[in-house]
Residue, then its C-alpha position, 0 to 999 in steps of 0.5 A: m469511493i476509494q479502497s485502502m490496499t491494505g486489508y485481510g479475507k479469511s474463509v474457513l470450509q468443513l469437508p468430510t476428510k479435511k478442513v480447508t482454509i482460505e487467508i488472503k493479505s494484502l499491503n501497499s505496492k506501486n502495481l500487483d504482486l500477488n503470491v499465491r501458495i496452494p497444495s498440490f492437488y489444487k495446482e491445476k487451478e492457481l491460474t483461474v485463482r490468479k485472474k480472480l484475484a488480479s481482478a478483484l484487488v487490482r493493485g498491492k502485495v497480495d498474498f495468498s494461501i490455502y491451507v489443508e488440515m486432514t481431518a479423516e482417520e484414513t490418509s493418504t500417505t503410507v510407508n513403503h514396506g517392501v523399501v523400508k525392509q531392505y533399508l533394514q537388512q542394509l543397515r543390519n548388514v552395516v553395523q555388523t558388530g556388537r546388538v543393535d536395536d531394530v526400533e532404532l534403525l528403524k526410526m533411520a530407515v524410515r527417513m530413507p528416500d521412498a519410504l513413504k509413499t503417497e498416493r495422488e489425489e484427485l481432484d473432485q471438481n464438487e469440492w473445488n466448486l465449495i472452495d471457489e465459493h470460499i474464495e469469492i467470500a474471502v475477496r468480499e472480505i477483504i473488499q471491505y475491509r479495504m473499503d473501512e480503511a479507506a473510510s478512516l483515510e477519507i476522514d483524514f484525508k478532508e481534515r487535511i485539506a481543510n487545514i491547507k484550505n485555511y493556510l492559504k486565508e492566511v497567506k492571502a491576509l498575509d499578502g498585503d502587508r508582505i509588499e508593503n514589507i517588501k518595500i520599505r526594505l527595500k528604499k531602508a537598503i537604498d537609503e543606507l547607500k547614502v546615494e542618490t537614486d531617481e525615484n521615477r527608476f527605483e519605482q518601476e524597479l521596484i514594481y518589476y521586483l514585486e512582479k516578480l514574488d506576486i504569488n496570486e497564480e500560486k494561490v489561485r492554482l493551489a485553492n484550485h488542486l485543493d478542490y480538485f482533489l475533494e472532487t477526485l476524492a468523491l468519484e466513484n472511480s477514484n484512484g492512488k495514482k491520480l490523487g498522488f498527481i494532484v498531491q504532487e501539484m499542490g506541493r509544487e504551489i505551496n514550495t514556489t509560494g514559499s520561495k517567493a515569500n519574504f515574509a516571516p509570517m507567510q513562511k510559518a503558514v507555508i511550513q503549516m501547509k507542507n507539514e499537512l501535505e507530507q501526511i497526504k502524502e504519506q496516506i495517498l502510498n496505501v490508496l488503491 
């Protein structure tokens, strides 16, 4: 069962004094690119969070965020009265002429360094345990999202592989006509030269030339790659890198078939195969 690297998970926890929102987003990436944003008073748990996400999500560009909204009437940030009074006095001394409104000076003073003080909250382990449970919920949600996304990808892959198989049948059916067409063109070219030719030598050269243009091996290998792709897609431990490698091998056989075709109807079928394969290549980048 494949998974997409595109996903989204969210969980909201309401505590007595705050609302905690946990959000996880992921996009496709060659490796795990993990970006964690959490408030400073949960920083000591960042490494634990990173390990959990790396283990669960494996690969992709992952953005993890914890947002905290204080809902209690009390706040841990207070005005530093002594410092603000000193700033006010200094500002009055600077503005010695004219009448100055203290309210305006106060607006300036509270913007100065250390005008506000925030008491550092100690991490409550019980609170963190609740948050950790909701991180698990968000992780399960993003994994489910990835699986749902992958289900539609899997349907698309199977349809395109079936299309390539149909075009491969066309190629096989056209191969006899292609060989006959090549023989006729070569014979016509020789006749146009108006030179005497040894018929036996011509037949030998023709066989050698046709062997170089033979596509039987390519047809067999491509058919095997198509079946192997579907088998790998159905495995529990299926992964995007392995599927991507199989797609590369399929592309190699299709390209070789196209270069050897020398027959317009067959080249049309090859172009259709290439088109289907390009669509698979684009989508396979998003598979975990």
